gemmi code that builds the backbone of each chain (N, CA, C; Angstrom):
import gemmi

chains = {
    "A": [
        ("UNK", (-18.502, 36.517, -40.895), (-18.302, 37.433, -41.955), (-17.650, 38.972, -41.135)),
        ("UNK", (-16.715, 39.221, -41.711), (-16.239, 40.893, -41.050), (-17.251, 41.626, -41.550)),
        ("UNK", (-17.659, 42.377, -40.325), (-18.717, 43.847, -40.555), (-18.429, 44.531, -39.664)),
        ("UNK", (-19.064, 45.844, -40.141), (-18.929, 47.110, -39.516), (-20.699, 47.234, -39.266)),
        ("UNK", (-21.058, 47.354, -38.459), (-22.688, 47.463, -38.774), (-23.265, 48.666, -38.093)),
        ("UNK", (-23.946, 49.893, -38.643), (-24.290, 51.175, -38.172), (-26.035, 50.719, -37.852)),
        ("UNK", (-26.617, 51.147, -36.828), (-27.879, 51.416, -37.039), (-28.022, 53.011, -36.602)),
        ("UNK", (-29.554, 53.634, -36.827), (-30.060, 53.514, -38.180), (-29.520, 54.004, -39.408)),
        ("UNK", (-30.119, 53.027, -40.348), (-29.355, 53.513, -41.514), (-30.094, 54.939, -42.173)),
        ("UNK", (-30.923, 54.867, -41.834), (-32.030, 56.223, -42.173), (-32.623, 56.681, -41.281)),
        ("UNK", (-32.751, 57.930, -40.867), (-33.122, 58.756, -39.946), (-33.413, 60.006, -40.373)),
        ("UNK", (-34.844, 60.625, -39.910), (-35.175, 61.881, -40.060), (-35.836, 62.441, -38.740)),
        ("UNK", (-34.883, 63.231, -37.865), (-35.347, 63.538, -36.510), (-35.786, 65.048, -36.787)),
        ("UNK", (-36.102, 65.730, -35.501), (-36.238, 67.398, -35.534), (-35.058, 67.327, -34.359)),
        ("UNK", (-34.875, 68.972, -35.182), (-34.032, 69.517, -33.951), (-34.072, 69.805, -32.331)),
        ("UNK", (-33.012, 69.050, -31.760), (-33.257, 69.278, -30.244), (-33.298, 68.034, -29.439)),
        ("UNK", (-33.895, 66.436, -30.314), (-34.228, 65.749, -29.972), (-33.089, 64.778, -29.976)),
        ("UNK", (-32.290, 64.442, -29.070), (-31.309, 63.467, -28.384), (-31.297, 62.137, -29.468)),
        ("UNK", (-30.451, 62.091, -30.320), (-30.209, 60.121, -30.781), (-29.142, 59.799, -30.952)),
        ("UNK", (-29.043, 58.456, -31.170), (-27.640, 57.912, -30.686), (-27.666, 56.905, -32.388)),
        ("UNK", (-26.502, 56.799, -32.884), (-25.908, 56.400, -34.070), (-24.872, 54.881, -33.740)),
        ("UNK", (-26.029, 53.744, -33.756), (-24.643, 52.460, -33.407), (-23.735, 51.918, -33.998)),
        ("UNK", (-22.639, 51.830, -33.572), (-21.740, 51.024, -34.423), (-21.546, 49.852, -33.839)),
        ("UNK", (-21.009, 49.008, -34.351), (-20.607, 47.224, -33.964), (-20.073, 46.804, -34.785)),
        ("UNK", (-18.764, 46.069, -34.530), (-17.511, 45.579, -35.225), (-17.434, 43.926, -34.412)),
        ("UNK", (-17.114, 43.305, -35.613), (-17.017, 41.716, -35.457), (-15.625, 40.891, -35.658)),
        ("UNK", (-14.872, 42.152, -35.869), (-13.365, 41.835, -35.958), (-12.571, 41.656, -34.866)),
        ("UNK", (-12.842, 42.402, -33.992), (-12.067, 42.769, -32.525), (-10.942, 44.160, -32.917)),
        ("UNK", (-11.134, 44.634, -33.425), (-10.593, 45.924, -34.099), (-10.103, 47.042, -32.885)),
        ("UNK", (-9.028, 47.389, -32.489), (-8.455, 48.043, -31.855), (-9.353, 49.462, -32.358)),
        ("UNK", (-9.274, 49.738, -33.435), (-9.089, 51.224, -33.734), (-10.601, 51.356, -34.374)),
        ("UNK", (-11.199, 52.596, -34.037), (-12.598, 52.469, -34.322), (-12.769, 54.316, -34.476)),
        ("UNK", (-13.452, 54.794, -35.632), (-13.833, 56.006, -35.818), (-15.062, 56.300, -36.527)),
        ("UNK", (-15.357, 57.679, -36.220), (-16.724, 58.225, -36.739), (-16.270, 59.516, -37.838)),
        ("UNK", (-17.312, 59.302, -38.909), (-16.641, 60.354, -39.992), (-18.423, 60.870, -40.235)),
        ("UNK", (-18.194, 62.129, -40.954), (-19.276, 62.181, -41.755), (-18.958, 62.902, -43.312)),
        ("UNK", (-20.117, 62.713, -44.091), (-20.079, 62.822, -45.507), (-20.697, 63.980, -45.928)),
        ("UNK", (-20.036, 65.273, -46.483), (-20.979, 66.093, -47.137), (-20.799, 66.802, -47.911)),
        ("UNK", (-21.501, 67.261, -49.549), (-21.198, 67.072, -50.739), (-19.880, 68.248, -50.586)),
        ("UNK", (-19.035, 68.042, -51.761), (-18.232, 69.284, -51.863), (-17.123, 69.616, -50.791)),
        ("UNK", (-17.317, 68.871, -49.609), (-16.226, 68.917, -48.377), (-15.649, 67.292, -48.198)),
        ("UNK", (-16.580, 66.127, -48.967), (-15.466, 64.609, -48.599), (-15.922, 64.305, -46.877)),
        ("UNK", (-15.043, 63.636, -46.591), (-15.439, 62.660, -45.078), (-14.460, 63.702, -44.469)),
        ("UNK", (-15.211, 63.917, -43.303), (-14.427, 64.364, -42.463), (-14.550, 63.657, -41.044)),
        ("UNK", (-13.110, 63.480, -39.864), (-13.373, 62.861, -39.129), (-13.850, 63.694, -37.981)),
        ("UNK", (-14.831, 62.550, -37.105), (-15.577, 63.645, -35.947), (-14.810, 62.722, -34.786)),
        ("UNK", (-14.606, 61.926, -34.658), (-13.874, 60.833, -33.423), (-13.393, 60.061, -33.653)),
        ("UNK", (-12.124, 59.487, -32.612), (-11.833, 58.289, -32.906), (-11.222, 57.647, -31.702)),
        ("UNK", (-11.011, 56.419, -31.642), (-11.016, 55.612, -30.685), (-9.752, 54.346, -30.757)),
        ("UNK", (-8.948, 54.522, -30.200), (-7.581, 53.550, -30.351), (-7.822, 52.709, -29.324)),
        ("UNK", (-8.422, 52.370, -28.991), (-9.145, 51.148, -27.724), (-10.291, 51.396, -26.615)),
        ("UNK", (-10.537, 50.507, -25.791), (-11.852, 50.843, -25.000), (-11.134, 52.037, -24.081)),
        ("UNK", (-11.979, 52.694, -23.553), (-12.135, 53.873, -22.564), (-10.748, 54.976, -23.205)),
        ("UNK", (-10.539, 54.687, -24.532), (-9.748, 55.788, -25.130), (-10.061, 56.450, -26.829)),
        ("UNK", (-10.452, 57.595, -26.121), (-11.086, 58.726, -27.584), (-10.829, 59.913, -28.031)),
        ("UNK", (-10.679, 60.266, -29.076), (-10.257, 61.734, -29.336), (-10.865, 61.900, -30.240)),
        ("UNK", (-10.782, 64.030, -30.521), (-11.530, 64.577, -31.105), (-10.881, 63.914, -32.430)),
        ("UNK", (-11.693, 64.407, -33.370), (-11.245, 64.258, -34.595), (-10.974, 66.081, -35.561)),
        ("UNK", (-11.844, 65.760, -36.557), (-11.397, 67.086, -37.048), (-12.864, 68.218, -36.843)),
        ("UNK", (-13.732, 67.617, -36.760), (-14.974, 67.985, -36.455), (-15.950, 67.793, -35.731)),
        ("UNK", (-15.635, 67.750, -33.971), (-16.256, 67.020, -33.035), (-17.405, 67.899, -32.492)),
        ("UNK", (-17.445, 69.002, -32.803), (-18.501, 70.059, -32.182), (-19.900, 69.259, -32.098)),
        ("UNK", (-20.736, 69.121, -30.777), (-22.242, 68.543, -31.328), (-22.140, 67.393, -31.260)),
        ("UNK", (-21.102, 66.357, -31.430), (-20.943, 65.102, -31.206), (-20.344, 64.565, -29.670)),
        ("UNK", (-20.954, 63.317, -29.208), (-20.036, 62.568, -28.135), (-19.840, 61.345, -28.791)),
        ("UNK", (-18.925, 60.966, -27.953), (-18.934, 59.171, -28.365), (-18.871, 58.493, -26.597)),
        ("UNK", (-18.543, 57.198, -26.942), (-18.172, 56.583, -25.798), (-17.405, 54.830, -26.304)),
        ("UNK", (-16.629, 54.490, -25.971), (-16.238, 52.944, -26.030), (-15.991, 51.901, -24.855)),
        ("UNK", (-17.159, 51.909, -24.301), (-16.639, 51.268, -23.141), (-16.753, 49.675, -23.755)),
        ("UNK", (-17.091, 48.735, -24.513), (-16.740, 47.661, -25.220), (-15.816, 48.080, -26.373)),
        ("UNK", (-15.244, 46.682, -26.334), (-14.505, 47.013, -27.658), (-15.346, 46.629, -29.240)),
        ("UNK", (-16.198, 46.294, -29.298), (-16.666, 45.442, -30.197), (-17.387, 47.152, -30.608)),
        ("UNK", (-18.147, 48.197, -29.895), (-19.032, 49.114, -29.709), (-18.686, 50.649, -29.991)),
        ("UNK", (-18.897, 51.664, -31.209), (-18.229, 52.665, -30.401), (-19.780, 53.444, -30.741)),
        ("UNK", (-20.283, 53.967, -30.142), (-21.903, 54.895, -30.538), (-21.358, 56.348, -30.635)),
        ("UNK", (-22.415, 56.622, -31.832), (-22.203, 58.363, -31.800), (-23.452, 58.956, -31.316)),
        ("UNK", (-23.325, 60.180, -30.507), (-24.380, 60.660, -29.672), (-24.551, 62.153, -30.105)),
        ("UNK", (-25.644, 62.064, -30.242), (-26.168, 63.746, -30.838), (-26.983, 64.408, -29.925)),
        ("UNK", (-26.878, 65.223, -28.729), (-27.353, 65.400, -27.354), (-28.540, 66.427, -28.063)),
        ("UNK", (-27.875, 67.478, -28.994), (-28.833, 68.410, -29.078), (-28.620, 68.600, -30.813)),
        ("UNK", (-29.435, 67.561, -31.900), (-29.037, 67.450, -32.980), (-29.852, 69.245, -33.752)),
        ("UNK", (-28.745, 69.699, -34.708), (-29.435, 70.640, -35.380), (-29.039, 70.829, -36.715)),
        ("UNK", (-29.714, 71.249, -37.459), (-29.908, 71.019, -38.784), (-28.598, 70.811, -39.949)),
        ("UNK", (-27.462, 71.464, -39.723), (-26.284, 71.512, -39.909), (-25.290, 70.150, -39.734)),
        ("UNK", (-26.205, 69.347, -38.684), (-25.659, 68.322, -38.625), (-26.078, 66.785, -39.619)),
        ("UNK", (-27.119, 67.404, -40.395), (-27.848, 66.560, -41.540), (-26.650, 66.340, -42.563)),
        ("UNK", (-26.385, 64.911, -42.720), (-25.245, 64.546, -43.308), (-25.315, 62.976, -43.254)),
        ("UNK", (-24.171, 62.590, -44.056), (-24.007, 61.277, -44.043), (-22.888, 60.452, -43.576)),
        ("UNK", (-23.193, 59.611, -42.094), (-22.414, 59.443, -41.373), (-21.670, 57.662, -41.588)),
        ("UNK", (-20.330, 57.759, -41.200), (-19.919, 56.395, -41.669), (-19.226, 56.011, -40.245)),
        ("UNK", (-19.066, 54.908, -40.100), (-18.388, 54.361, -39.141), (-17.328, 53.474, -39.774)),
        ("UNK", (-16.264, 53.181, -39.165), (-14.880, 52.652, -39.254), (-14.417, 51.721, -38.629)),
        ("UNK", (-13.821, 50.659, -38.739), (-12.993, 50.375, -37.400), (-11.463, 49.317, -38.170)),
        ("UNK", (-10.442, 49.187, -37.582), (-9.268, 48.657, -38.073), (-8.546, 48.190, -37.367)),
        ("UNK", (-7.744, 47.280, -37.371), (-6.611, 46.644, -36.703), (-5.890, 47.807, -36.349)),
        ("UNK", (-4.824, 47.846, -34.851), (-4.450, 48.329, -34.305), (-2.811, 48.713, -35.363)),
        ("UNK", (-2.113, 50.108, -35.632), (-1.174, 50.153, -36.480), (-1.353, 50.742, -37.596)),
        ("UNK", (-0.578, 51.525, -38.433), (-0.752, 52.011, -39.615), (-1.185, 51.320, -40.913)),
        ("UNK", (-0.940, 50.224, -40.813), (-0.690, 49.307, -42.163), (-2.055, 48.599, -42.340)),
        ("UNK", (-2.755, 48.960, -41.772), (-4.157, 47.892, -41.991), (-4.956, 48.272, -42.367)),
        ("UNK", (-5.961, 47.453, -43.086), (-7.252, 47.825, -43.870), (-8.221, 48.370, -43.190)),
        ("UNK", (-8.721, 49.380, -43.599), (-9.832, 49.852, -42.991), (-11.323, 49.414, -43.120)),
        ("UNK", (-12.232, 49.196, -42.246), (-13.649, 48.492, -42.704), (-14.892, 49.549, -42.324)),
        ("UNK", (-15.306, 49.695, -43.203), (-16.598, 51.059, -43.466), (-17.805, 50.165, -43.030)),
        ("UNK", (-18.695, 50.644, -42.474), (-19.919, 50.476, -42.494), (-20.990, 51.027, -43.349)),
        ("UNK", (-21.935, 50.653, -43.541), (-22.917, 51.246, -44.955), (-22.925, 52.310, -44.743)),
        ("UNK", (-23.240, 53.004, -43.719), (-23.401, 54.595, -43.902), (-24.839, 54.523, -42.831)),
        ("UNK", (-25.202, 56.226, -42.495), (-26.331, 56.294, -41.799), (-26.697, 57.510, -42.274)),
        ("UNK", (-28.136, 57.566, -42.937), (-28.528, 58.832, -43.616), (-29.264, 59.323, -42.298)),
        ("UNK", (-28.409, 60.824, -42.078), (-29.364, 61.543, -40.914), (-30.071, 63.036, -41.778)),
        ("UNK", (-31.512, 63.298, -41.025), (-31.695, 64.293, -41.489), (-32.082, 65.250, -40.324)),
        ("UNK", (-31.741, 66.075, -40.248), (-32.329, 66.841, -38.763), (-33.034, 68.026, -39.351)),
        ("UNK", (-34.524, 67.996, -39.334), (-35.493, 69.264, -39.414), (-35.427, 70.212, -38.508)),
    ],
    "B": [
        ("UNK", (-5.244, 75.693, -48.515), (-5.131, 74.344, -49.371), (-5.263, 73.307, -48.126)),
        ("UNK", (-5.985, 71.863, -49.278), (-6.255, 71.068, -48.489), (-5.065, 70.043, -48.370)),
        ("UNK", (-5.303, 69.171, -47.069), (-3.915, 68.441, -47.351), (-3.926, 67.511, -48.246)),
        ("UNK", (-5.000, 67.054, -48.348), (-5.296, 65.537, -49.362), (-5.465, 66.614, -50.506)),
        ("UNK", (-4.966, 66.713, -52.195), (-5.533, 66.786, -53.398), (-5.824, 65.733, -54.066)),
        ("UNK", (-6.891, 65.665, -55.086), (-7.359, 64.849, -55.707), (-7.580, 65.405, -57.188)),
        ("UNK", (-7.086, 64.601, -58.353), (-7.171, 65.211, -59.809), (-7.754, 64.274, -60.283)),
        ("UNK", (-8.013, 64.028, -61.472), (-9.443, 65.472, -61.471), (-10.405, 65.100, -60.464)),
        ("UNK", (-11.351, 66.091, -60.379), (-12.467, 65.673, -59.743), (-13.816, 65.116, -60.339)),
        ("UNK", (-13.801, 65.144, -61.821), (-14.868, 64.521, -62.697), (-13.660, 63.155, -63.337)),
        ("UNK", (-14.201, 62.518, -63.719), (-13.447, 61.928, -65.362), (-14.738, 60.971, -65.563)),
        ("UNK", (-14.799, 61.071, -66.997), (-15.478, 60.141, -67.890), (-14.711, 59.715, -68.733)),
        ("UNK", (-14.576, 58.222, -68.915), (-14.177, 57.313, -69.897), (-15.165, 56.180, -70.628)),
        ("UNK", (-14.485, 55.982, -71.529), (-14.912, 55.027, -72.442), (-14.535, 53.223, -71.807)),
        ("UNK", (-15.066, 52.221, -71.939), (-15.024, 50.925, -71.541), (-13.670, 50.728, -72.703)),
        ("UNK", (-12.711, 50.180, -71.896), (-11.915, 49.522, -72.256), (-10.539, 50.741, -71.950)),
        ("UNK", (-10.517, 52.306, -71.989), (-9.520, 53.288, -71.674), (-9.072, 52.484, -70.221)),
        ("UNK", (-7.815, 53.366, -70.292), (-6.545, 53.306, -69.342), (-7.333, 54.383, -68.257)),
        ("UNK", (-7.100, 54.025, -67.141), (-7.491, 55.521, -66.565), (-6.320, 55.853, -64.937)),
        ("UNK", (-6.472, 57.111, -64.831), (-5.564, 57.195, -63.604), (-5.964, 58.754, -62.607)),
        ("UNK", (-5.967, 58.029, -61.723), (-6.421, 58.977, -60.768), (-5.013, 59.358, -59.935)),
        ("UNK", (-4.863, 60.759, -59.694), (-3.929, 61.544, -58.955), (-4.291, 61.516, -57.379)),
        ("UNK", (-3.433, 61.755, -56.495), (-3.434, 62.030, -54.960), (-2.203, 63.241, -54.830)),
        ("UNK", (-2.237, 63.783, -54.447), (-1.292, 64.285, -53.596), (-1.273, 64.922, -52.161)),
        ("UNK", (-0.421, 64.964, -51.489), (-0.718, 65.044, -49.882), (0.389, 65.921, -49.573)),
        ("UNK", (0.545, 66.919, -48.373), (1.036, 67.877, -48.239), (1.973, 67.264, -46.805)),
        ("UNK", (1.501, 66.533, -46.280), (1.879, 66.074, -44.594), (2.511, 64.726, -44.833)),
        ("UNK", (3.177, 64.750, -43.572), (4.188, 63.297, -43.805), (3.423, 62.081, -43.353)),
        ("UNK", (3.633, 61.103, -43.881), (2.261, 59.972, -43.899), (3.290, 58.726, -43.078)),
        ("UNK", (2.211, 58.254, -42.515), (2.537, 56.605, -42.379), (1.407, 55.615, -43.009)),
        ("UNK", (0.992, 56.121, -44.092), (0.031, 55.395, -45.171), (-0.377, 55.696, -45.573)),
        ("UNK", (-1.065, 55.259, -46.991), (-2.286, 55.958, -47.650), (-2.866, 54.813, -48.204)),
        ("UNK", (-4.258, 55.712, -48.267), (-5.306, 54.372, -48.668), (-6.222, 55.000, -49.788)),
        ("UNK", (-6.398, 54.016, -50.483), (-7.243, 54.060, -51.376), (-8.773, 53.560, -51.475)),
        ("UNK", (-9.674, 54.162, -51.774), (-11.054, 53.983, -50.981), (-12.139, 53.997, -52.887)),
        ("UNK", (-13.374, 53.026, -52.635), (-14.145, 53.325, -53.422), (-15.153, 52.873, -53.240)),
        ("UNK", (-16.085, 54.250, -53.231), (-17.794, 54.542, -52.906), (-18.629, 54.355, -54.226)),
        ("UNK", (-19.492, 53.492, -54.374), (-20.425, 53.398, -55.142), (-21.470, 53.876, -55.022)),
        ("UNK", (-22.356, 54.197, -56.107), (-23.753, 55.020, -55.633), (-24.516, 54.532, -54.404)),
        ("UNK", (-24.926, 54.751, -53.724), (-25.770, 54.424, -52.774), (-24.895, 54.513, -51.418)),
        ("UNK", (-23.623, 54.751, -51.581), (-22.854, 54.970, -50.023), (-21.814, 54.122, -49.896)),
        ("UNK", (-21.857, 53.024, -50.095), (-21.092, 52.038, -48.862), (-19.305, 52.450, -49.729)),
        ("UNK", (-18.703, 51.931, -48.827), (-17.355, 52.547, -49.037), (-16.306, 51.361, -48.817)),
        ("UNK", (-15.803, 50.613, -49.832), (-14.988, 49.923, -49.507), (-13.149, 50.166, -49.971)),
        ("UNK", (-12.494, 49.636, -49.065), (-10.981, 49.478, -48.797), (-10.365, 48.903, -49.786)),
        ("UNK", (-10.032, 49.718, -51.130), (-8.853, 49.446, -52.057), (-7.448, 48.566, -51.871)),
        ("UNK", (-7.024, 49.648, -51.823), (-5.163, 49.315, -51.388), (-4.796, 50.263, -50.116)),
        ("UNK", (-3.934, 49.666, -49.215), (-2.848, 50.616, -48.195), (-1.904, 50.320, -48.656)),
        ("UNK", (-1.156, 51.761, -48.621), (0.274, 51.867, -49.494), (1.029, 52.382, -48.270)),
        ("UNK", (2.390, 51.978, -48.036), (3.061, 53.056, -47.180), (4.850, 53.097, -48.340)),
        ("UNK", (4.631, 52.423, -49.416), (5.875, 52.022, -50.315), (5.381, 51.402, -51.352)),
        ("UNK", (6.086, 51.829, -52.689), (6.115, 51.111, -53.800), (4.818, 50.791, -54.662)),
        ("UNK", (4.648, 49.928, -55.021), (3.384, 49.896, -55.742), (2.643, 48.632, -55.296)),
        ("UNK", (1.025, 48.525, -55.592), (0.557, 47.405, -55.411), (-0.939, 47.161, -56.864)),
        ("UNK", (-0.937, 45.995, -56.501), (-1.780, 45.355, -57.493), (-2.862, 44.419, -57.598)),
        ("UNK", (-4.404, 44.469, -57.826), (-5.221, 43.917, -57.655), (-6.018, 43.732, -58.596)),
        ("UNK", (-5.838, 42.409, -59.571), (-6.754, 42.665, -60.696), (-6.188, 43.729, -61.896)),
        ("UNK", (-7.550, 44.216, -62.050), (-7.337, 45.406, -63.235), (-6.653, 46.808, -62.733)),
        ("UNK", (-6.721, 46.444, -60.862), (-6.354, 47.970, -60.222), (-4.816, 48.002, -60.082)),
        ("UNK", (-3.960, 49.337, -59.792), (-2.549, 49.418, -59.826), (-2.508, 50.600, -58.792)),
        ("UNK", (-2.130, 50.252, -57.740), (-1.758, 52.047, -56.760), (-0.504, 52.265, -56.604)),
        ("UNK", (0.073, 53.622, -57.038), (1.637, 53.649, -56.790), (1.384, 54.387, -55.620)),
        ("UNK", (2.975, 54.558, -55.259), (2.904, 55.986, -54.599), (4.809, 56.056, -54.382)),
        ("UNK", (5.077, 57.481, -54.128), (6.581, 57.638, -54.320), (6.181, 58.886, -52.905)),
        ("UNK", (7.134, 58.322, -52.012), (6.984, 59.399, -50.969), (7.369, 60.402, -50.982)),
        ("UNK", (8.756, 60.405, -52.020), (9.294, 61.520, -51.781), (9.036, 62.731, -52.661)),
        ("UNK", (7.925, 62.627, -53.306), (7.299, 63.326, -54.138), (5.858, 63.926, -53.451)),
        ("UNK", (5.436, 63.057, -52.440), (4.535, 62.955, -51.631), (2.841, 63.075, -52.565)),
        ("UNK", (2.857, 61.921, -53.736), (2.245, 61.588, -54.405), (1.795, 60.032, -54.833)),
        ("UNK", (0.408, 59.940, -54.885), (-0.125, 58.613, -55.175), (-1.118, 58.580, -56.520)),
        ("UNK", (-1.051, 57.260, -57.206), (-1.888, 57.108, -58.628), (-2.332, 55.966, -58.141)),
        ("UNK", (-3.854, 56.021, -58.866), (-4.601, 55.036, -58.800), (-4.859, 54.616, -60.166)),
        ("UNK", (-4.190, 53.819, -60.968), (-4.693, 53.399, -62.386), (-5.630, 52.049, -62.396)),
        ("UNK", (-6.593, 52.319, -63.424), (-7.203, 51.223, -64.301), (-6.895, 51.075, -65.466)),
        ("UNK", (-6.826, 49.468, -65.416), (-6.884, 49.387, -66.837), (-7.993, 48.493, -67.463)),
        ("UNK", (-8.322, 48.563, -68.712), (-9.436, 47.936, -69.331), (-10.946, 48.315, -68.555)),
        ("UNK", (-10.806, 49.665, -68.347), (-11.978, 49.884, -67.607), (-13.536, 49.132, -68.190)),
        ("UNK", (-14.492, 49.186, -67.099), (-15.720, 48.496, -67.306), (-16.478, 49.682, -66.512)),
        ("UNK", (-17.646, 49.721, -67.253), (-19.025, 50.268, -66.545), (-19.359, 50.300, -65.289)),
        ("UNK", (-18.717, 48.751, -64.741), (-19.017, 48.287, -63.035), (-18.150, 49.136, -61.938)),
        ("UNK", (-16.595, 49.549, -62.836), (-15.750, 51.101, -62.326), (-16.388, 52.236, -61.924)),
        ("UNK", (-17.736, 52.635, -62.383), (-17.663, 53.911, -61.886), (-18.349, 53.821, -60.651)),
        ("UNK", (-17.604, 55.020, -60.088), (-17.727, 55.166, -58.755), (-16.966, 56.369, -58.063)),
        ("UNK", (-17.188, 56.610, -57.020), (-16.222, 57.955, -56.740), (-14.962, 56.947, -55.849)),
        ("UNK", (-13.831, 57.361, -56.388), (-12.619, 57.305, -55.814), (-11.532, 58.251, -54.931)),
        ("UNK", (-11.467, 58.036, -53.467), (-11.121, 58.616, -52.801), (-9.516, 58.299, -51.992)),
        ("UNK", (-8.962, 59.171, -52.081), (-7.569, 58.838, -51.244), (-7.620, 59.372, -49.981)),
        ("UNK", (-7.119, 58.385, -48.925), (-6.890, 59.246, -47.558), (-5.465, 59.048, -46.868)),
        ("UNK", (-5.132, 59.669, -46.120), (-3.720, 59.707, -45.282), (-3.878, 59.246, -43.997)),
        ("UNK", (-2.913, 58.427, -43.311), (-2.837, 58.563, -41.924), (-1.752, 59.096, -41.830)),
        ("UNK", (-1.415, 59.957, -40.616), (-0.091, 60.289, -40.372), (-0.212, 59.965, -39.070)),
        ("UNK", (0.580, 59.323, -38.190), (0.764, 59.056, -36.899), (0.095, 57.923, -36.745)),
        ("UNK", (-1.065, 57.695, -36.373), (-1.932, 56.447, -35.967), (-2.827, 56.137, -37.192)),
        ("UNK", (-3.248, 54.798, -37.200), (-4.128, 54.445, -38.511), (-5.824, 55.422, -38.002)),
        ("UNK", (-5.731, 55.574, -36.946), (-6.992, 56.198, -36.426), (-7.253, 57.903, -37.098)),
        ("UNK", (-6.491, 58.601, -37.068), (-6.307, 59.784, -37.556), (-6.103, 59.421, -39.431)),
        ("UNK", (-7.115, 59.873, -39.883), (-7.116, 59.798, -41.283), (-7.822, 61.221, -42.260)),
        ("UNK", (-7.149, 61.784, -43.138), (-7.629, 62.995, -43.781), (-7.728, 62.539, -45.042)),
        ("UNK", (-8.938, 63.100, -45.944), (-9.451, 62.655, -46.889), (-9.233, 63.738, -48.043)),
        ("UNK", (-8.926, 63.166, -49.049), (-9.216, 63.927, -50.310), (-10.869, 64.156, -50.746)),
        ("UNK", (-11.061, 65.272, -51.890), (-12.952, 65.279, -51.983), (-13.228, 64.021, -52.878)),
        ("UNK", (-12.505, 63.341, -53.285), (-12.776, 62.369, -54.262), (-12.739, 62.509, -55.899)),
        ("UNK", (-12.704, 61.948, -56.488), (-12.668, 61.540, -57.828), (-13.999, 60.731, -58.562)),
        ("UNK", (-14.962, 61.681, -58.883), (-16.381, 60.842, -59.607), (-15.762, 60.015, -60.899)),
        ("UNK", (-15.951, 58.961, -61.276), (-15.681, 58.678, -62.456), (-16.644, 57.588, -63.287)),
        ("UNK", (-16.901, 57.978, -64.476), (-17.960, 56.875, -65.139), (-17.306, 56.919, -66.227)),
        ("UNK", (-17.495, 55.440, -66.287), (-17.304, 54.576, -67.625), (-18.274, 53.971, -68.377)),
        ("UNK", (-18.526, 54.743, -69.482), (-19.681, 54.554, -70.253), (-18.863, 53.061, -71.386)),
        ("UNK", (-20.384, 52.755, -71.796), (-20.108, 51.686, -73.020), (-19.412, 52.308, -74.412)),
    ],
}
model = gemmi.Model(1)
for chain_id, residues in chains.items():
    chain = gemmi.Chain(chain_id)
    for i, (resn, *xyz) in enumerate(residues, 1):
        res = gemmi.Residue()
        res.name, res.seqid = resn, gemmi.SeqId(i, " ")
        for name, pos in zip(("N", "CA", "C"), xyz):
            atom = gemmi.Atom()
            atom.name, atom.element = name, gemmi.Element(name[0])
            atom.pos, atom.b_iso = gemmi.Position(*pos), 0.0
            res.add_atom(atom)
        chain.add_residue(res)
    model.add_chain(chain)
structure = gemmi.Structure()
structure.add_model(model)
structure.setup_entities()
């Protein structure tokens, strides 16, 4: 079954404690992205990757890091989380090219206190 | 002004009604996506359009590239259609997406 898997799904953490949200896809997709969703602001892109070792900033990259060492995995790293990073996070993947379906993970609810 | 505008923001309909959700964008695009988000958060891709019209079951999506406008229609709406519908555009590559803020649809019996 085609899947994008995120972990953890729910997390409450404290300010400054480094955390990683993992994302894995089993469809051999080239493109992967991270988004955050906030009330009234909708979905905003944090970082994206067009292939292994190729990453670029989206619209709201501050406070986040990513890496793409393997095609299937695209972890999102919060080096020093702050309360304004409390949000619902989505990972997504698709095949290369502009005309392909996007597959989303189930979302990760992150609360920073 | 947002690059992607959706209307209406909220919509309540009775079961069986024909529903239209609109999306306007201000940038050149390579594709437009319609997404559905149910309560609980999961997002599912409904359509990807670069021109014309697509139909899947009771859902129809159209796009007018010249007018920079797309519509999502739901025929014979049902309570299970209750969700947030999100328009997103990709310009350049599929990796770079810009989203509308969504239309919250509630279909009542």
